[in-house]
C-alpha positions in Angstrom: -10.3 206.7 -40.7 -12.1 205.0 -43.9 -11.5 206.5 -47.4 -14.7 207.7 -49.1 -15.7 205.4 -52.1 -15.4 207.4 -55.3 -18.7 208.1 -57.2 -19.5 206.0 -60.1 -18.8 207.4 -63.5 -22.0 209.1 -64.3 -23.9 208.5 -67.6 -23.7 210.7 -70.6 -27.4 211.0 -71.4 -28.3 214.4 -72.4 -32.3 213.0 -72.9 -32.3 213.2 -76.7 -32.8 209.4 -77.2 -32.9 209.1 -81.0 -30.5 206.6 -82.8 -29.3 207.6 -86.2 -28.5 205.0 -89.1 -25.7 203.1 -87.2 -27.4 202.7 -84.2 -25.6 205.3 -82.5 -27.6 207.7 -79.8 -27.7 211.3 -81.6 -27.7 212.6 -77.8 -24.8 210.9 -75.7 -22.7 209.3 -78.9 -23.4 205.9 -77.6 -24.2 202.5 -79.4 -27.2 200.5 -78.6 -24.9 197.8 -76.8 -23.2 200.6 -74.6 -26.1 202.0 -73.2 -27.9 199.1 -72.4 -24.8 197.7 -70.8 -23.8 200.9 -69.1 -25.0 199.8 -65.8 -23.1 196.7 -65.4 -20.6 197.9 -66.8 -17.1 198.9 -64.2 -15.7 202.5 -64.2 -12.7 201.4 -66.6 -15.1 200.2 -68.9 -17.3 203.7 -68.6 -14.3 205.5 -68.9 -13.7 203.6 -72.5 -17.2 204.3 -73.5 -16.9 207.8 -73.0 -13.8 208.0 -75.0 -15.5 206.4 -77.9 -18.4 208.6 -77.6 -16.0 211.9 -77.5 -14.3 210.6 -81.3 -17.7 210.0 -82.2 -18.8 213.3 -81.7 -15.4 214.8 -83.2 -15.9 212.7 -86.2 -19.8 214.0 -86.6 -18.5 217.5 -86.1 -20.0 218.3 -83.0 -17.5 219.1 -81.1 -14.2 221.2 -81.5 
């Protein structure tokens, strides 16, 4: 029996699309470049971006 292919890492978009002064989305914490490249990234790249997004959110006081 063949193994099921894992689902791709989902986009962190929360439909709050507004850029701050550093061109970081205030909703998902991705940069413009990260947003535009998301569909071409593999899952490892996406996980790395999600880690950076989490760090940005923590630094901005958006998460505990």
